[in-house]
Each structure stands twice: as structure tokens, then as C-alpha cells.
C-alpha positions in Angstrom: 45.8 -40.4 -22.5 43.6 -37.4 -22.9 43.7 -34.8 -25.9 42.8 -31.3 -25.0 41.9 -29.4 -27.9 40.9 -26.0 -28.4 38.9 -25.5 -31.9 38.7 -22.2 -33.1 38.1 -19.8 -36.1 39.8 -17.1 -37.5 38.8 -13.9 -39.3 39.4 -14.4 -43.2 42.7 -14.0 -44.3 44.3 -14.3 -40.6 44.9 -18.0 -40.4 48.7 -18.2 -40.8 49.1 -14.8 -38.7 47.2 -16.9 -35.9 49.2 -20.0 -36.2 52.3 -18.2 -35.8 51.2 -16.3 -32.8 49.7 -20.1 -31.8 53.7 -21.4 -32.1 55.5 -18.4 -30.0 52.8 -19.2 -27.4 53.6 -22.6 -27.2 57.1 -21.9 -26.4 56.9 -18.9 -23.9 53.5 -20.2 -22.4 53.1 -23.9 -23.2 56.2 -25.2 -22.8 56.2 -23.5 -18.8 53.4 -25.0 -18.1 54.5 -28.5 -18.8 53.5 -29.3 -22.2 56.2 -31.1 -24.3 56.9 -29.9 -27.7 56.1 -33.1 -29.0 52.7 -33.4 -27.3 51.4 -30.2 -29.1 50.0 -29.9 -32.7 48.4 -27.1 -34.6 46.4 -28.3 -37.3 44.3 -25.7 -40.1 41.4 -26.9 -42.4 42.3 -28.0 -45.6 40.1 -30.4 -46.8 36.3 -30.9 -45.4 36.9 -28.2 -43.4 36.9 -24.3 -43.2 40.5 -22.8 -44.4 39.7 -20.3 -41.1 39.3 -23.4 -38.8 42.5 -23.9 -36.1 42.9 -26.6 -34.0 45.5 -26.6 -31.0 45.8 -29.6 -29.4 47.9 -31.1 -26.6 48.4 -34.8 -25.1 48.1 -34.9 -21.1 48.3 -38.2 -19.0 45.3 -37.2 -16.9 42.8 -34.5 -16.0 44.6 -33.7 -13.1 47.7 -32.6 -15.0 45.3 -30.6 -17.5 43.7 -28.7 -14.8 47.1 -28.3 -13.1 48.4 -26.7 -16.6 45.4 -24.6 -17.0 45.3 -22.6 -13.7 49.6 -22.0 -14.5 48.5 -20.6 -17.8 46.0 -18.3 -16.1 49.1 -17.0 -14.0 51.4 -16.8 -16.6 52.4 -13.0 -17.9 52.9 -13.9 -21.4 49.4 -15.5 -21.7 47.7 -12.7 -21.1 49.9 -10.9 -23.9 49.5 -13.6 -26.5 45.3 -13.4 -25.8 45.8 -9.9 -26.7 47.3 -10.9 -30.0 45.1 -13.5 -30.6 42.2 -11.1 -30.2 41.6 -9.4 -33.4 42.4 -12.7 -35.4 39.8 -14.9 -34.1 36.0 -14.6 -34.6 34.3 -13.8 -31.3 32.5 -16.9 -29.9 34.1 -19.2 -32.6 36.4 -21.3 -30.2 36.0 -23.8 -27.3 37.9 -26.7 -25.8 37.2 -30.1 -26.0 38.7 -33.0 -24.2 38.7 -36.4 -25.6 39.9 -39.9 -24.1 42.5 -41.5 -26.3 41.8 -45.0 -27.2 44.2 -47.8 -27.4 43.5 -49.5 -30.9 45.7 -52.4 -30.5 43.3 -55.3 -29.9 42.9 -56.3 -25.8 45.7 -58.9 -25.1 48.5 -57.4 -27.5 
């Protein structure tokens, strides 16, 4: 299992608006590219993080699924509309995607 996480910084005072746009994006784009609602999470900074920090993450079974979803995302006309809505809310150069491999916390043999 892998976690794909988009880390971004919003402009001051725009965090709630950005989260609202990302929630709508998840319905109009995320679900259409195969990201199940239970596999998507949006978090914003509270303690030890800037309140303008947002992380949008999804879980995928394998990297091929992730690449396929990113390809489908680029073809989705709604995605381009949401990028335009997000542009004035996000700090330029303040975002990146990272991909993590999820570790099983159970002891071997369990």
C-alpha cells in the first residue's frame, strides 16, 4: 500500500476556502479517477505546523494505480477548472507531491 500526499501552503486566511475547494475536487475529480472516499484525507496545520499548511492524501494499492490515476486526472476537464480555483489560494512554489510506502506495524508472523 502506498500513500500519495500533496503538501501545499495556502495564502494567509485562505485555508478554509482551499479545504472547501479540495473537498469538491475529491467528488468531481478524485472519485472519477478511482480514489475511493475512504482512501482520501485532507488535513490542515494545527499544532507544530503552520495553519496555512494543508496535506491532501490518498492511499493506493500500487504505483501503477497511482500513475494511472494521475494520467486520468490530467484528462479530466473538471481538474483544470479546480486548478484555476486553487491558484489564488495557494502560495506559488509551496506545493509538492510525495509518495510513501505504508509499513505494516504488526509483528512478523501475526
